[in-house]
N, C-alpha and C positions, 0 to 999 in steps of 0.2 A: 344457288343464288349467283347472279351475274356479278363478276368482279371487274371493276373499272381498271384500266391500265395504271392509273395513278395509285390504286390500292396495292397492286402488285409491286410497284416500285418503292413503296415505303412500308415495309413490314412492321407490324406492331410488336416490338420486342422490348422496348424500354419501359420501365414502370412509370406511371403517372407521377409518382413522388420524386422522380429523379430527373433533373433537367437535362442530363446527358447520358446516353447509353454508353456502356463500356466499349472497349476496343473491339470486341467481338460482335457488338450490336445486341448483346443479350443482357437481360436484367440481372442485378446482383442476386446471388442465391437466396439471401434472406427475404427478398421481395417476393420470391416465388412461394415462400413458406408462411408469410404472415400478411394478413390483410388489415386495412384500417378498420378499427372497431366501429360498429354500425352507428352508435350514438354520435361519435366524433364525425363520422362521414356525413350524418344528417346536419349537424351544426355547420359544417363547412359548406354544404350545399346551400343551406338557407342564408348563411351570412353573405354569400357572394353572388347569388342568383340575381340577374338584372331585373329592372323594373318592367321591361317589356313582357316579362312572363308573370311576375308575381303581382304587379299592380293591376287591380281591377279583376283579377281572376277570382274564382270562388275560394281560393286559398285565403284571400285577403282577409284577412281577418282573423282568421283563426288559424293562421298558418298552423297547420297541425291541429286544427280544431281548437286552437288556442295554444299553439306551440311554436309560434314564431319566435325567433331568438333576437329580438331587438325592436325598438320603436323609434320614431323620429323625434327630434327635438333634443336639447340638452347643451352641455358645455363642450364636449369633445365629439366631433362629427365622425361618422363612419360611412364608407361607401357600402350601402346595404340595400339589397333588393332594388338596385338601380337608383336609389335616391341618396341624398346626403343625410346621413343619420347621425344622431348625437348621443353620446353616452358619457357618463360621469363615473369613472371607476376609481378616481383618485380620492384622497382624503378630503373631507369637507373643509372648505375655506373658513378661517376664523371669522371673516367678515360676513355679515348677513347679506344674502343676495338682495340686489336692489329690486324695488317695485315702485309703481306709480299709478296715478289715477288716469284713466283713459278719458280723453276730452269728450265732453258732452256732444260737441258738434259732430264728431266721428260716429258716435252712437246714433244720433238722430239721422245722419245721412244714410247710414246702413239700414236703419229701420224703414226708410222710404222705399227701398228696393228689395228688402229681404222677403223671401218666400218660405213659409213655415216648413213645408215638407211633411211626409206621412207620419213621422214619429214625434214631431215637435210638441204637440199638446200633451202627449203622455210623458215626455221628458220634463215639461214644465210642471206638471202635477207632481212628479217625483221630487223635483227640486224644491217645490213649495213645501212638501211634507217632510223631506229628509234633510233639507238645507245643504247637502253636499251631493254632487252628481258627477260620475265619471262618464264622459261622453267619448265613445270609441268609434273608430271608423278607419277606412282606408285612406290613402294619401290623396290630398287635394279634393276632398268631398265637401268642404265648406263647414267642417265641424267647429272651427274657431269662431266663424261668424255666428253660427248657431248658439255657441256658448254666450257670446256677448248679447245676443237677442233674448236668450232665456232670462238673463239677469235684467235686461232692459224691460221686459214685459212684467217682471215682478215689481217694477216701480221703485227700485232701490235708489237712494240718493246719489250714489256714486259707484263706479265700477273700477276696481283696482286690478292691475295686471301684476301677477307675481312672476318673479324671475324663474326661468326654466331650470336654473341651478338649484332650486329649492329641493332639499332632501325630503323624501316622503315622511321620514320620521319627525321632521321639523315643521310639518304643515300647521299643526295647532298653534305653534308659536308665532306664525306669520299672519294669523287671522285676527288681529286685535282691533281692526277698524270696522265700524258698522257699514252695511251696504254689501255690494257684490264683489266677489273676487274671482278672477279667472287665471288658471295656470295652463298655459298653452303648450301642448306637445311635451308633457312630462316625460323625460327620458327614463325608461325602465330597463333593467337588465337582470341577469341571473343573480348578480350581487346587489342589486338595488330594486327590489320589487315594491309594489304598492300593496300593502296588506289592509285587510279590513280593520285592524286595530288602528292604523294611521287615520282611516276615515272616521272611526269612532271618536278619536281624540279631536279631530278637526270639527266634527259635529258638535261636540260638547263646547268647544270654544266659540263656534258660530252662534250657538244659542245664547251664550253670555254676551256676545258683542252685537247680537241681532244682525247677523250676516248670512250670506249664502256663498257657496263656492262651486264652480264648475271646473273640472279638470279634464282636459282633452288629451287623448292618447291614441296612438295607432293600436290596432288590435294586437294584443300581447298575451302571452301565457303568464306574465309576471304580475297579473292582478290576482293576488292570492287571497281568496275569500271575498273579494270585492265583485259585485255584480254590475257591470257597466251597462249603460244604455247605448245600444248600437245605432249610430246615426245613419240615416238614409237620406241622401240628397233629394232636393225637390225635382220635379219634372222640368226638363230643359225649356219647354215651351212656356211654362209658368215663369221661369226666370227671365226669359226674353220679354214677356208681357210686363213684368214688374219694372224692368229697366227702361222699357219704352214708354210706359204710361206717363211718366213725368215729363217726357221730352216731346212726344208726338201725339199724345192724347187719342183722339178719335181715329188717327191713322194706324193704330196698333194692329188691328185685325187685317187691314189691307196689306201692311208690311209682312205680316206673318204668312200671307197667302202667296207671296212672291215665290217663283220657282227656285231660286237659290236658297231661300229660307226653308222651303219644304225639303230640299235635298240635304241641307244641314241637319234638320231634325230627323230625317230618315236614316242618317248614319248612326243612329243609336244614341245612348245617353252621353252627354257631354258634362264635363266637370263645371261647376258653377262659375269659376273664374273664366273659363273659355266661353261659356254662354254670355257672360257679362261683356267680354271683349267683342264678341260678335254683335251684341245688342248695340254697342257704341258705334260700330261700323254701319249697322242697319239704320240707326237713328239719323246718320248723315246721308242716307240714300236720297238722291234727288231725281231719280227716274232716268238718268243718263246711262248710256251703254257702258261707260267706264265704271260707274258706280255698281252696276249689275255685275260687271266682270270682277270687281273687287270682292263682292259677296260670294261669287262662285269660286273664287280662288282661296277662300278662307277654309282652314281646317284640313281634313283628311285628303280631299281632292287635291289641294295645293301640295301637300306632302308627297302624294303619289306622283304628281307631275314633276315635282322637283327632283325626286329620286330617279325617274326615268331620264330626265335631262342630264343629270350628273353622269349616269352610267353610259348614256348613249352619245354624249358629246365627244366628237373626235378631237376637239381642241383641249380637252382635259387630259392631263398626262396620266400615265399608268400609276405613277407614284401618288398623285393626288387621289385617284380612285381607290388605291390601296389604303390611303389614310381614311377616306370616308368609310370604307367597309370596316376597318379596324376600330374606328371611333364608334361605329354602330355596335360592335361586339363589346367594347369597353366603355359604353356610355355611362357617364358619372363615375368612372374610375379615374385614377391618376392619368393626367395627360401624357406623362412620359411613357407610361405603359402602352397607351394607344399608339404613340408615335414610334416607339421602339419596334413593336410587333407589326406596325404598318410597313416598315421597311423590310421586314422578313417576308410579308406577303408580296411586296413589290418584287423581291427577288424571284419568287415563284412565277409571278405574272411575266416578268422579263424573260425568264427561261422558256416560258410557254410561247410567248409571242415572237421572241427573237432568240431562238436557241443557239444561234451562231455567235451571239454577242455576250460577253461577260457582263453581269449586272453592274451598273454604275450608280452608286448611291453617294451623293455629295456628303462630305463629313459635316459641312455647315450648310444651312439653308435658311428658309424663311423663319421669322420669329413666330412663336407660338400664337400670339394674338392675330397675326395675319392669316396663318393657316386655319385657325378657328373661324375667323370672320368669313373666309372663303367657303367654309363648310357650313355656314349659318349656325355656328355653335358658339358657346361662351365657356369661359372658365372662371374658377374661383379657388382661392386658397382656403383650405379648411383642414381640420385635424381628422385623419383617418385612424380609426381604432385598430391597434394591432395587439398581438399577445404580449408585447412589451409596453403597451400604453399608447396614448395618442401621438401620432406623428404628423406634422404639417405636410400637406401635399397639394399640388395644383391640379384640381380635377376639371374635367371637361365634359360637356354634354350638349346635345343638339337643342336649339331653341324650341322646336316642335317635338313634343313628347313621342308622337307616333313614328318619328323618323327611323329609329333603329329597326323596328319590325318591318316597315315597308321596304327599307333599303336592302336588308338581308334577303327578304323574300324575292324582291325584284332581281337581284343579282343571281340568285339560284335558279329561278324559273324563267326569267327573261333573257339571261345571258348564259346558257348552259355551257358555252365554250370555256367559261372560267372555271368549271368544276374541277379539272385536274389540279389547278393551282390552289383552289380553296380547300380541297380535300387534303392535299399535302400540308397546307398551312395549319388546318385544324388538328391534324395528327400531331404536328409539332407542338401546338399549344397544349394538347392533352398530355404531353410528356414533360411539360414545364414544371419546375420545382415549386412554383408559387400557387397556392390554392386558388386565388382569384382567377388566375389565368386558366387553370384546368376547368374550373367551374364555368367560366364564361365560354370556353370551347364547347362544353356540354350544352350550355344554354343556346348557343348559336346553332348547334347541330339539331337541337330540339325544334327550333323554329324552322329549320330546313325540312325536318321530318313532317312538320305540319303542312308544309307546302307540297312536299313530294316524298311520302314515306318510303316507297320501295327503293328509290335512289339513295336516300339517306341511310337506310338499313344496309343496302348492298355496298355502298362506298365507304361508310364510316362505322356505323353502330355494330354490325355483325363482326367486323374485324376486331373491334375492341372487345366484344363479348367473347369471342373465340380465342382470345389471347391466353397464353400460358401463365401470364403474370396477373396479379390482382389489380394493379394500377389502372390499366385500360378497361378492365371489367367494371371498376367503380365508375369510370367515365361513362361507359355504356349504360350502367344502371341510372346514373344521374340524368343522362340524356333522355332515357325513356320515361323517367319520372317527370321531368319538366315538359316533355312532349305531351304527356297525358294532361298536365295542368293547362296546356294550351289547347286541349281538346283535339289533338291530332287523331285522325281516324285509325281505328283498328289496333291501337296500342295495347289495350287490355287483352284482346284476342291473341296478339303476339306474345305477351308476357305469359298468358296461360299455357300456350303451346310450348314456350321455352322452358317452363317449369318441369316438363317431362321430356325435354329434348334429349337426344342421344349424346350430345356434346356437353361435357361437364361445365365448360365455361359459360355456355348459354343458360344452363340451369342455374348456375351461381348468380349470373347477372339478373335473371328474372326474380329469383328469391330476394336478392338485395333490393331490387326496384320495388317489389311489393311491400317490403318493410318500410322503405322511404315514402312510398306513395300513400299508403292507407292513412297515416296520421295527417297528411296534408289534405286529403279528401276523406273525411270520416265516413261518408256513405260507401266507400270502397272497403271498409274494414272487413265486413263479412266475406265478400268475394276474395279479398286478399288472404284471409285466414283459410278459406276453403282451398285455395290454390296451394298454400304452404302445407296444409294438412295432406292434400293429395300427393304432394311430393314426398312427405314423410311416409305415407302409406306405401309408396312404391319401393322404398328402401334402397339398398345398394349405393348409399352416399359415402363418399370419401370423408376423411376427417375435416378438411377445410369446408366442404359443402355442408356437412352436418352442423358445424359450428355457425356457419353463415345462416343456416335455416333457423337455428335457435336465436341468434342475435336479431334477425329480421322479425321473427315472431315476437320477441321481447320488446322490440321497438314499438309495436302496436300498443303496448301497455306503458311505455315510458314517457309518452307525451300526449297532450290533448285532453279534451274535456269529456270524451266519449268512452272513458276507460271502464265504466260500469258495464257497458254493452260487451266490451272485450272480455271482461271477467266472466260474464255469463256464457260466452262462446267457449272459453277455455274449460269451464265446468262441463259443458256439453261434450267436449272432446275427451274428458276423463272417462266417459262411458263408451268410447269408441271400441269397436271389436278388434282393432289393430294396435298392438303394443307400441309400435313406433310412433303412432299418432298420440297415444296417451303420454308417452315419454316426452314428446315435443311440447305438449301443454305444460307439463311440470317443469321441464328444463327452461322454457321461456318464462314461466312465472317466477321461478327462483332467480333467474338472471335479472329480470325486471326489479325484483325486490332488493337485490344486492346492489343498490345504487343510491348514493347519498347526495347526488347532485340536486341543484335547485329545480323544483318542479317534478322530481322523481315520484314514483308510485306512492312512497310513504307519505310525501307531502300532499299529494292529491287526496289520499285517503283521509288524512287529518283535516284537510280543508273541506272536502265534499263527501267522499265515499262513506265515512262513518255515519253520516246523517241520512244515507239512502239505504233502506232496509235490504233491498235485493243485493246491492253491491256489498254491504257488510256481510251478508250471508254467504255470497259467492266467494268473497275473499277468504273468509274463515274456512270454507270447504277446501279451497286450494291449499291454504296453509296446512291444514290437518293432513291432507293427502300427501303433500310433499314431505312433511315431517315423518309420516308413518311409512313412506316408501323407502326401502333400504337403499335403493340407487340414488335417492335424492336427499336423504336425511342430513348428511353432512353439509351439503350446499344450502339447504333450507336453514339449518342452524347458523351457518355463517351469515346468511341474509338477515336472520333475526338479530344477530349482533349489530348489523348495520342499522336496523330500525331502532334498536336500543340506543345506539350512539347518536342517532338523529334526535331521539327523544331527550337527550341530555341538553340540547340547545334549543328545543322547541317544545313549549308546554303543551301545545295542541297535539303534537305527535305523541307525547307521553300519555295524554288523556286517551287518545285513540288506541294506544297499545294496552293501556290498563283495561279498556273495555273489550278489546279483542282477545286478550290472553285466556280468560275463562272458556271461551268458545273453542280453544285449541286443546282442551283437556277432556278427553272422552274415556280413555283407559288409564290404568295405573302406570303403564309404560309411558304414556304421554306425560303424565305428571312427573315421573322420575326423570325423564329426559330433559324436560324444560327446567326443572328445579336444578339439575346438575349444571346445565349451561349457564343459567343466571348466577348460580352460586360461584362458578369459576370464572365468570366474565371479568375482564380487565378493561381499563380505559384504552382508547385508541393508541396512546403512547406507551402502553404497557403498565400504566399506573394502577392504583387500587380500583376495586370494583366501584363503578359510579353509583351514587345514591339512588338513581332511578331504578337500578337493578334490584336494590333492596325493597323499593316500593312494589315492584313487580313480583318479587318473592312473597311479599305479604298477601297480595291478591291471589297468587297461586296457592298459597297455604290455605287461605279461606275457601277457595274453590274446591280444594281437594281434601280439606280437613287435616292437613299436616302442617305444622309450624316449621319455619326455617330455623336452622341451627346457626 
């Protein structure tokens, strides 16, 4: 593999979790010995990946087939997936969240230009029958307007907007007025899911009050037991027609036939708000050359031209160009972060262009609002969610959403002389101690890989993957995962080859990437498992690689809505003729079971799996096999403890366990083993045996004919 001079000048030795290498340039010993746990790595990746990758990708929505870790809206905003996200992790306020009636004039005005879209009628029928509807979809697809129009079409006397701070558990108490209610972008999280029980309570209250409710959410794994209606936006041309009809009447089709309009429509689907904005410009078209130019400059073409002008303008300083590139990487992240790291990039540019001059960075410079205005960007102060709670931050983002992708692609492919500086900068970001910085470095590199995979691999990704420390390998795995989400060519082939590569670092990277990727793209679960099983079959794995293989395989079971298919695949591997493959299936299953986090396998089974005959059968088969395999018995019993402890706080988990337990008893040894474990089980804090264990003992006694003592 060709190595760029910049690569040789900046060896990858410091771990990604450490902002500073030690005096020798080597990573601390403990970093060489311990890697970030796979589930934690996935949460970090999803929490900080930018919108230019996750918005509009097939992830959308189900990030992880229903495993994305956050949704928009709420009381405390978070920079998440490139957008301002809102979460409410604090205690509920004693005051009831405010709500109010939406003006009838607003509803009537929206009705004049609203286009139903392909799923509107089905959603309307569900709302009419069920009285409560969860409308899910990706960012800025018009689902709030659809929610208002669904209620409007029902002919309700009034539509009330509920505050986003409304706690899901309090929904029923907020629905006392007759008519329609809309809850826009309900913030959901691991600690604040929307359960089917919340919707049942809301439906009961709505029947009493003769009301209807539509809740809009971004696609989220925290809809536990609730089946949302996935919103699909209307066709862009239909949106243009609707907005033009009331303004230009018979001129509509002629306007749509204009060359700039055809170009606009040919660039693919546009978000409804963008189409409405373009319609307003089109309605003002007077046939002049200036008006035609304004239409041609709208949207993506204008963004591309602007980025070319920024980067090619000799009058724009290196420092300003560095800020533009940094803002593209940290779009919708804190402004201070983009500005700080822009100066770091400027140093690399300065050394590249004027190696004889020391970099000169003014301590004080232009105010933030002036720099942002020059970059055609805006800023806003909002709360960024951290592990310590919401923290106010001034975040910045480009006015045109497509700017980050276009700008980064243009600088990489249109200005290749910048590559040594960009490579050195991205390597430094990958060693930063802040998760958002490391993740954005991986995301930017993924975009570069989409534009030029061989160069990105040679200059960045392969160096990270071949590192002796785990931090850079995680960055490489994140990069390849995000590159696949961007549909970069040949990434899957590269990962498959690396799974059996002679270099242990590349193998480790590919294994982790498959574990991260498959839940994000459920269609890749089977190929990912096949690649992981092939690696297990090859054997000769060190301890770190073997553990990574187990964690990555377990990750396929830890998130998403396609876990029933994964269970079936693991059962198939139990019959494999290679012992290491069979062991991988059991190790991964036990690891996935021994997890009590929100949305873990036990909760998925209680919500969905126990009602699916095939999934229930396969899960029982895996449990029985793990409990009966001497190498896995202890781990399986520990995982069973975890399920029992979850059952102490979730009645549906207890019910699932009560139904599952008899299927685990085939032999007298099975009965004896389970009876002993349940009898000696103590609470998580070491307290007495939880009552749920006694109820399980009763079921076990009846299934085996032996009464508990």
